[in-house]
N, C-alpha and C positions, 0 to 999 in steps of 0.2 A: 505493499498500500503507500501511495505516495502520500507529501504532504499539502497536497494541491485540495483544495474544497472543491466537489462538484455541487452544484445547485439546481432542484430541479424544480422548475414552473410547473403549477400547476393552475394555475389562476385565482380565483376569488378576488376580492376587492382592489388586492393590490396592483394587477394591471388593468381594471377596469377604465374604458372612454365614456365621455360623457357626449350624446347627442342632442345638439343647443336644440334642434329642429321639434326632436320627439321628446325629447326630457329622457330618454332611456338611456342606462348603462349597457356596455355591450364589448367585446372582447374583440382588440383588433391585433397586438402582438406584445410580448412582454417588456417591460421597462426598465427589467432587472440592469442591463449593460448600461443604460442612460445614467440609471442612479449611481452605480459603480465608479461611474466615470463624476458624476455631480459631488458624492464622499469622496474624489481623492483617494478612492483604495487601493494599494498598493497588495493587497491580499490574491495570492493566486486560485483563478476560480475558472472553471469550466462549466458553462451553462446550457442545459438542456431542457429545451420544453415538452413534458411529456404530455400534459394536455391541457387546454385552458375554459376552465369550468367555475362557476358559483358552487360552492362548497353545499350549499343545498340541492345541489343537482347533481353531486358526486354520489356515485354509488358502490358498491361492493365489488364490482368487477373493476372501477375506479383505483379505489383503493387497494386492492389486489397488483395492481399496474404498479404504483409507488411502491410496494412493498418490493415486487420481482427485481424493480430498477434500481431498488435501494440496497439487496443482497449481492445484486452481479457487479454491483459497481465496484472495480477497482480501488476507490479510495476510499481513506477510514473517516475521512470527516464530509458530511452531507448537508448542506440547507436547503429544507423543502418550501418552500413560497407557498400558501396555503391560504384558501376563504377560512375566515373564524368561525362562520357557525357552527361548523361541524373539524374543525380542526382536531381535537380533542379525541375523536373515534377515530382517525386515521392514526394518529400519535399512540394510541391505546393499541391498535392494530399492530405497528409497528414495533414498540417495545415490547410484547408479548413475544416477539419473532427474533427479533433482530437483536442481539449482544455485543457483538464484538468490532461496532462504529459507533462513531458519535455523532448522530443525527438530530438538527434542531429544527424544527417547522414554526415558521414565522408570517404573518398578515400584518395586514392594514384594516384599520378602521374607517376610514374613507382614501379612497382613490391616489395612486401618485400623481396622475393626470390634473387632479384640481389645485396642486400647487402646497397645501397647506396639509399633505397626509403624514399620517406617522411613518409612512411605509421606510423610508429612508432611514430614519433612527432605528425602524426593528430590523432591518437588514443588517444593517453597522452591527447593532446588536449580537443579531442570529451569527453571523461571521467571527465575532469574537469567543464567544460562547464555544461554535462549534473548535475554535481553536486552541479553548482552554480547557474546556469539561473531559471526562474521563467517558470512556464507552458508555454509552446508556441514549436516551431518545427523551427529549425535551421541546418545552414549547419558551420561544421568548417573547415576550411583548410588552411594550412600552418600558424597556430597559430591566425588567424582570423575568427569571428565568423557573421554571415550573417541569419537576421529572411527567412523563408521560402518567404516572398513576396516580400523580397526588394534585390537578389541577383541572378549573373547568371554567367556561366562559359564564360568568354575572352577565347575563343581559342587560336586567334594569340600569346597572356602573357603568356597563359598554368595556368592562376588562377581565381579563384573568386572573383569577387567583387560586390560591392552594384551597384543597377540600378541607383538609384535615387543621 
C-alpha cells in the first residue's frame, strides 16, 4: 500500500449544482479537484468517481459498489465523499467489513457551488484524519471525527454527533 490517498466520489450535496431557472439541484461533475486546488492541498490524491447520487437515492447495490472499491483499492488510506443523509449507513457497512485500511467518509450540508459550503473544510479535515488515524472507518464532519459505530446525524441540529 502506498501513502497516496484515494478519494472516492459518490455524490451528495457536496457535488450538487443549482439550476437558477428551475430551482432544482442536480449533478454535473465533481468539484473535488477544484476544492483541492482552492485549498492549496499538497496531499497526493487519486480521485475516482464511483457514482453521482443523492444519498437518499443510494441503495444497497450502490453501497456494495463502494465496499468493493474500498476493498480492492491498493491504497491504505481512503476518503469517500458521500451525502449526509445516509452516510452513517455506508460507514456501518464499511466498518463491519474492512479493518486494514483507514477510510474517512465526509460530505457537506451546503453544496460547494453555493460558495458558502462547509464542504471545503470537511474535505480538508477528512484528508487530515485519513493521514493521521489508525486503520478503521470514520466520519469527518465540521472538524469532528467519529467512529463508524458511534455516530448519527442529528437532523434537527444539522450536525453529526456521538451516539453515546
